[in-house]
C-alpha positions in Angstrom: 43.4 42.5 -56.2 40.9 40.7 -53.9 38.0 39.0 -55.4 34.8 40.2 -53.6 33.3 36.7 -54.1 36.0 35.2 -52.0 35.3 37.5 -49.0 33.5 35.9 -46.0 29.8 36.6 -46.1 27.6 37.0 -42.9 25.1 34.3 -43.2 23.1 35.2 -40.0 19.4 35.7 -41.0 17.9 39.1 -40.5 15.4 37.7 -38.0 18.1 37.1 -35.3 20.0 34.2 -33.8 19.0 30.6 -34.2 16.8 29.6 -31.2 16.3 26.0 -32.1 19.0 24.6 -29.7 17.3 26.5 -26.8 13.9 25.2 -27.8 15.2 21.7 -28.1 16.8 22.0 -24.6 13.6 23.4 -23.1 11.6 20.5 -24.6 14.1 18.0 -23.3 14.0 19.6 -19.9 10.2 19.4 -19.7 10.4 15.8 -20.9 12.9 14.9 -18.2 10.8 16.6 -15.6 7.7 14.6 -16.7 9.7 11.4 -16.7 11.0 12.1 -13.2 7.5 12.9 -11.9 6.1 9.7 -13.4 8.9 7.2 -12.9 11.7 8.7 -10.8 15.4 8.5 -11.2 17.7 5.5 -11.8 16.6 2.2 -10.2 13.3 3.8 -9.0 12.3 4.2 -12.7 12.8 0.5 -13.3 10.8 -0.5 -10.3 8.0 1.9 -11.2 7.8 0.5 -14.8 7.7 -3.0 -13.4 4.9 -2.1 -11.0 3.0 -0.5 -13.8 3.1 -3.8 -15.8 1.9 -5.5 -12.6 -1.0 -3.1 -12.3 -2.0 -3.5 -15.9 -1.9 -7.3 -15.7 -3.9 -7.3 -12.5 -6.5 -5.1 -14.2 -7.1 -7.7 -16.9 -7.3 -10.4 -14.2 -9.8 -8.4 -12.1 -12.1 -7.6 -15.0 -12.2 -11.2 -16.1 -13.0 -12.4 -12.6 -15.6 -9.6 -12.0 -17.3 -10.5 -15.3 -17.4 -14.2 -14.6 -18.4 -14.0 -10.9 -20.4 -10.8 -10.4 -21.9 -9.3 -13.5 -22.9 -12.5 -15.3 -25.7 -13.2 -12.9 -28.3 -11.3 -10.9 -27.4 -9.6 -7.6 -29.1 -12.3 -5.4 -27.4 -15.1 -7.3 -24.0 -13.3 -7.2 -24.0 -12.9 -3.4 -23.1 -16.5 -2.5 -20.5 -16.7 -5.3 -18.9 -13.4 -4.2 -18.9 -14.6 -0.5 -17.2 -17.8 -1.6 -14.6 -15.8 -3.5 -14.0 -13.5 -0.6 -13.7 -16.4 1.9 -11.3 -18.0 -0.5 -9.2 -14.8 -0.5 -8.7 -15.1 3.3 -6.4 -18.2 2.8 -3.5 -16.3 1.1 -3.4 -14.0 4.1 -3.3 -16.8 6.6 -0.2 -18.3 5.0 1.4 -14.9 4.1 3.1 -14.0 7.5 4.4 -17.5 8.4 5.3 -18.7 4.9 5.6 -15.9 2.3 7.5 -13.4 4.5 10.4 -15.8 5.4 10.4 -17.1 1.8 10.9 -13.6 0.4 13.7 -13.0 2.9 15.5 -16.3 2.3 15.3 -16.9 -1.5 18.7 -17.2 -3.0 19.3 -14.3 -5.4 17.3 -11.7 -3.4 14.1 -9.9 -3.8 14.2 -9.4 -7.7 14.4 -13.1 -8.2 11.2 -13.5 -6.1 9.6 -10.8 -8.2 10.5 -12.5 -11.4 9.0 -15.7 -10.1 5.7 -14.0 -9.1 5.2 -12.8 -12.7 6.1 -16.1 -14.3 3.8 -18.1 -11.9 0.9 -15.7 -12.5 1.3 -16.0 -16.3 1.0 -19.9 -16.0 -2.0 -19.7 -13.6 -3.8 -17.1 -15.8 -3.5 -19.3 -18.9 -4.8 -22.3 -16.9 -7.6 -20.2 -15.5 -8.7 -19.2 -19.0 -9.3 -22.9 -19.7 -11.3 -23.6 -16.6 -13.6 -20.6 -16.1 -16.7 -22.8 -16.1 -15.3 -25.6 -14.0 -14.6 -26.2 -10.3 -11.0 -25.3 -10.8 -11.9 -21.6 -11.1 -11.6 -20.8 -7.4 -8.4 -22.8 -6.7 -6.6 -21.2 -9.6 -7.9 -17.8 -8.7 -6.6 -18.5 -5.2 -3.2 -19.2 -6.6 -3.1 -16.0 -8.5 -4.1 -14.1 -5.3 -1.4 -15.8 -3.2 1.3 -15.0 -5.8 0.0 -11.4 -6.2 0.4 -10.8 -2.5 3.9 -12.3 -2.6 4.7 -9.7 -5.3 3.3 -6.9 -3.1 5.4 -7.9 -0.1 8.5 -8.1 -2.3 7.9 -4.7 -3.8 7.4 -3.1 -0.4 10.6 -4.7 0.9 12.5 -3.6 -2.2 11.6 0.1 -2.2 14.0 1.3 0.6 17.0 -0.4 -1.1 16.7 1.7 -4.3 16.1 5.1 -2.6 19.3 7.1 -1.9 17.8 9.4 0.8 15.3 8.3 3.4 13.6 11.7 3.1 12.6 10.5 -0.5 10.7 7.4 0.7 7.3 9.1 0.9 7.7 10.6 -2.5 9.0 7.3 -3.9 6.0 5.3 -2.5 3.6 8.0 -3.7 5.1 7.9 -7.2 4.8 4.1 -7.4 1.2 4.3 -6.5 0.4 7.3 -8.7 2.0 6.0 -11.9 0.7 2.4 -11.4 -2.8 3.8 -10.8 -2.6 5.6 -14.2 -1.4 2.4 -15.9 -4.0 0.3 -14.2 -6.8 2.7 -15.2 -5.8 2.6 -18.8 -5.4 -1.2 -18.7 -8.8 -1.5 -17.0 -10.4 0.4 -19.9 -8.7 -1.8 -22.4 -9.7 -4.9 -20.4 -13.4 -3.9 -20.4 -13.2 -3.4 -24.2 -11.6 -6.8 -24.6 -14.1 -8.5 -22.3 -17.2 -7.0 -23.9 -16.0 -7.7 -27.4 -14.6 -11.2 -26.8 -14.8 -13.1 -23.5 -13.3 -13.5 -20.0 -11.0 -16.3 -21.3 -9.4 -13.9 -23.9 -9.1 -11.2 -21.3 -7.1 -13.6 -19.1 -4.9 -14.6 -22.0 -4.0 -10.9 -22.6 -3.3 -10.6 -18.8 -1.0 -13.6 -19.0 0.9 -11.9 -21.8 1.3 -8.8 -19.6 2.6 -11.0 -16.8 5.3 -12.3 -19.2 6.2 -8.7 -20.0 6.6 -8.3 -16.2 9.1 -11.1 -16.2 11.3 -9.2 -18.6 10.8 -5.9 -16.7 11.7 -7.6 -13.3 14.8 -9.1 -14.9 15.8 -5.7 -16.1 15.3 -4.4 -12.5 17.5 -7.2 -11.1 20.6 -5.7 -12.7 20.5 -2.5 -10.7 19.1 -3.7 -7.3 21.7 -3.8 -4.5 21.7 -6.7 -2.0 19.4 -6.4 1.1 20.7 -6.9 4.5 19.1 -9.7 6.6 16.4 -8.8 9.1 17.5 -8.3 12.7 15.7 -8.3 16.0 15.3 -4.5 16.1 12.4 -4.7 13.6 10.0 -6.4 15.9 10.8 -4.2 18.8 10.3 -1.1 16.7 7.0 -2.3 15.4 5.4 -2.4 18.9 6.1 1.3 19.5 2.7 2.9 20.3 3.0 5.4 17.5 3.8 2.7 14.9 1.2 0.3 16.1 -1.4 3.1 16.4 -0.7 4.0 12.8 -1.3 0.4 11.7 -4.6 0.3 13.5 -5.7 3.6 11.9 -4.9 2.2 8.5 -6.7 -1.0 9.3 -9.9 1.0 10.0 -9.6 2.8 6.7 -9.0 -0.4 4.8 -12.1 -1.9 6.4 -14.1 1.2 5.4 -13.1 1.0 1.8 -13.7 -2.8 1.6 -17.2 -2.4 3.1 -18.0 0.5 0.9 -17.1 -1.0 -2.5 -19.1 -4.2 -2.0 -22.0 -2.6 -0.2 -22.6 -0.2 -3.0 -21.9 -2.8 -5.6 -24.9 -4.9 -4.4 -27.2 -2.2 -3.0 -27.1 0.0 -6.1 -27.8 -2.9 -8.4 -30.6 -4.2 -6.1 -32.3 -0.7 -6.0 -32.3 -0.5 -9.8 -29.8 2.4 -10.1 -28.2 2.9 -13.5 -25.0 1.2 -14.2 -23.2 4.5 -14.8 -23.7 5.4 -11.1 -21.8 2.3 -10.0 -19.1 3.2 -12.5 -19.1 6.8 -11.2 -18.6 5.5 -7.6 -15.7 3.2 -8.7 -14.2 6.1 -10.7 -14.5 8.5 -7.7 -12.7 6.0 -5.5 -9.9 5.6 -8.0 -9.6 9.3 -8.7 -9.5 10.0 -4.9 -6.8 7.5 -4.5 -4.8 9.0 -7.3 -5.2 12.5 -5.9 -3.9 11.2 -2.6 -0.6 10.1 -4.3 -0.2 13.7 -5.6 -1.1 15.6 -2.4 0.7 13.3 0.1 4.2 14.6 -0.5 2.9 18.2 -0.2 1.0 17.3 3.0 4.1 15.7 4.5 6.0 19.0 4.0 3.4 20.8 6.2 2.1 18.1 8.5 3.5 15.2 10.6 2.5 11.6 9.7 0.3 11.6 12.8 -1.5 14.7 11.6 -1.9 13.2 8.1 -3.6 10.1 9.7 -5.8 12.4 11.8 -7.0 14.2 8.6 -7.4 10.8 6.8 -9.8 9.6 9.5 -11.7 12.8 10.2 -12.3 14.0 6.6 -14.2 10.8 5.4 -16.1 10.6 8.6 -17.5 14.1 8.0 -18.0 13.6 4.3 -19.9 10.3 4.7 -22.0 11.6 7.5 -23.1 14.5 5.3 -23.8 12.0 2.5 -26.0 9.9 4.9 -28.0 13.0 6.0 -28.3 14.5 2.6 -28.4 11.4 0.5 -28.3 11.7 -3.3 -26.1 10.7 -6.2 -23.9 13.8 -6.0 -23.2 13.5 -2.3 -22.6 9.8 -2.6 -19.9 10.2 -5.4 -18.3 13.1 -3.5 -18.1 11.1 -0.3 -16.5 8.1 -2.0 -14.0 10.5 -3.6 -13.1 11.8 -0.1 -12.8 8.2 1.2 -10.5 7.1 -1.6 -8.4 10.2 -1.0 -8.2 9.5 2.7 -7.2 5.9 2.3 -4.4 6.9 -0.1 -3.1 9.6 2.3 -3.4 7.3 5.2 -1.3 4.6 3.5 1.4 7.1 2.6 1.4 8.3 6.3 1.7 4.7 7.5 4.6 3.9 5.2 6.4 7.1 6.3 5.8 6.3 10.0 7.2 2.8 9.6 10.2 3.9 7.6 11.0 6.8 10.0 10.4 5.2 13.4 11.0 1.5 12.4 13.9 1.8 10.1 14.8 -1.9 10.4 11.3 -3.1 9.6 11.9 -3.2 5.8 12.0 -6.9 4.9 9.6 -9.4 3.6 8.6 -10.9 6.9 7.6 -7.6 8.5 5.8 -6.4 5.4 4.0 -9.7 5.2 2.6 -9.3 8.7 1.5 -5.8 7.9 -0.2 -6.7 4.6 -1.8 -9.6 6.2 -3.5 -7.4 8.8 -4.6 -4.8 6.3 -6.0 -7.3 3.8 -7.7 -9.4 6.5 -9.8 -6.4 7.7 -10.6 -5.5 4.0 -11.9 -9.0 3.3 -13.9 -9.3 6.5 -15.5 -5.9 5.9 -16.3 -6.9 2.3 -17.8 -10.2 3.5 -20.0 -8.2 6.0 -21.2 -6.0 3.1 -22.0 -8.9 0.9 -23.8 -10.9 3.7 -26.1 -8.1 4.9 -29.1 -6.8 2.9 -29.7 -3.2 3.5 -30.5 0.0 1.7 -27.6 2.2 0.4 -28.3 5.2 2.6 -28.5 3.0 5.8 -25.1 1.4 5.0 -23.6 4.8 4.5 -24.9 5.9 7.9 -23.4 2.9 9.5 -20.1 3.6 7.8 -20.1 7.2 9.0 -20.7 6.0 12.6 -17.8 3.6 12.3 -15.4 6.2 10.9 -16.5 8.8 13.5 -15.8 6.3 16.3 -12.4 5.4 14.8 -11.5 9.1 14.5 -12.6 9.8 18.1 -10.4 6.9 19.4 -7.5 8.2 17.3 -7.8 11.7 18.7 -8.1 10.4 22.3 -5.1 8.2 21.8 -2.8 11.0 20.5 -4.0 13.3 23.3 -3.6 10.9 26.2 -1.3 8.3 24.8 1.7 7.2 26.9 4.2 8.7 24.5 2.8 12.2 25.2 2.6 12.0 29.1 5.4 12.6 31.5 6.9 9.2 32.4 8.5 8.1 35.6 10.7 5.0 36.3 7.8 2.8 37.5 5.5 3.6 34.6 8.3 3.2 32.0 9.3 -0.2 33.5 5.6 -1.3 33.5 5.2 -0.4 29.8 8.5 -2.2 28.9 7.3 -5.3 30.7 4.0 -5.2 28.9 5.8 -5.0 25.6 8.1 -7.9 26.6 5.1 -10.0 27.5 3.5 -9.2 24.1 6.6 -10.3 22.2 7.0 -13.4 24.4 3.4 -14.4 23.6 4.2 -14.2 19.9 7.3 -16.4 20.3 9.9 -13.6 20.0 11.8 -14.6 23.1 15.1 -12.9 22.4 13.4 -9.5 21.9 11.3 -10.1 25.1 14.5 -10.7 27.1 15.9 -7.4 25.8 12.9 -5.5 26.8 12.7 -7.2 30.2 16.3 -6.3 30.9 15.4 -2.7 29.8 12.5 -2.7 32.3 14.8 -3.9 35.1 17.3 -1.1 34.4 14.6 1.5 33.9 13.2 0.7 37.4 16.6 1.4 38.9 16.9 4.8 37.3 15.7 8.1 38.8 12.5 9.5 37.1 13.0 11.6 34.0 12.1 15.1 34.9 11.9 16.2 31.3 8.9 13.9 30.6 10.2 12.7 27.3 9.0 9.1 27.2 10.5 8.3 23.8 14.0 9.4 24.9 13.6 7.4 28.2 12.5 4.3 26.4 15.3 4.5 23.8 17.9 5.0 26.6 16.5 2.1 28.5 16.5 -0.3 25.6 20.0 0.9 24.4 21.4 0.2 27.9 19.7 -3.2 28.1 21.2 -4.1 24.7 24.7 -3.3 25.9 24.1 -5.5 28.9 22.9 -8.4 26.8 25.8 -8.0 24.4 28.3 -8.0 27.2 26.7 -11.1 28.6 26.8 -12.9 25.3 30.3 -11.9 24.4 32.2 -14.4 26.6 30.0 -17.2 25.3 30.4 -16.3 21.6 
């Protein structure tokens, strides 16, 4: 006889099956999606985390410098000090292309080793700066931090393509780096302001130095998953003088100049006119939020527009917004216009990166990025110096900025409508253009590349005209043929 107590009992609750594993899986899926949106997969996540640490440390350094140089004195007394600081910042850019670029490319151990060194050096300099905020060593030490920070930026830009599996993901990877680091920098800036107001600029710098040391650990962690980078070849310089690539660089230079002028012009004019401090904070916040928004919308824009169309929108939109602000000037239109400008600069930079990575695939090393960053930062500093040097009302400066952006947008539209890459090209015109490019490279000392283009021009002049009118295909065919001729010439002598 069977004991009923020994029979199996159905223990499933009356309410139905257990949904906890499904819920846990759903939460885990959401968590993974958020992590991927913020940091990306694999090595990209490590680089993003490292860049976030860099942004946080730079926020502490910037707040301490701003408090010591700008906000601690009256606007009139601050002008010469800020001008001196801006002029001092020109020096890192003058040495970046000839020194920092080749250094980044040639350091034994690769790009991650350079990145580790930039964090370590900035930690030492920040600690020294904390001890000499009231002495003449302030500016030389700040100069050193700026030089090393630019070295980091060059290294990071050169490192991105090596950790992305698919070139189609480059725009998204660059946008993610900027987006997440902006969030980290904004949080760190808030903490830095709290530390600065409750303690001092020296303590703020010490905290920044501690963050730089965290960056050393993070960069060492990144080093373990970074593949070696191939050396730079001659193709990079040839690709960078393409009209569409060089045109995108000029467009971005104009946007950088606009934002450099705007930040410093408003910083002084609003204070001089007695505007409340919260308005200047709102302007700075609008610029930051606009830049952050650009990192979100750029991948979506790229799915619907070309890089050239993105640059067109990035030039036209702020020109219109700032013109409206100048005509109907008040606090609301000012903040809105600065938001649009910050958004445009962010979208423009993503478009420039995508243009270079698509049309200049070899231009991904420290030397090339050093030249690019030098040009962009030089125009930013020069525009900032202009804003500090002049004394004009806020609305008048806004009108001048609108005129500048409108002229730049008009030049951009004229270039893309009538540019040589869009017109039918014959053999004589193609040869002339190649000769001009060769002369440009020769004037810069790139003689091997100039020889390649000169040979291409010679061959192009012998070919029949291209009836299809595709200048890009014609140029590529000419250069490819010339390279084969050069290789055949060099082979017996190798």
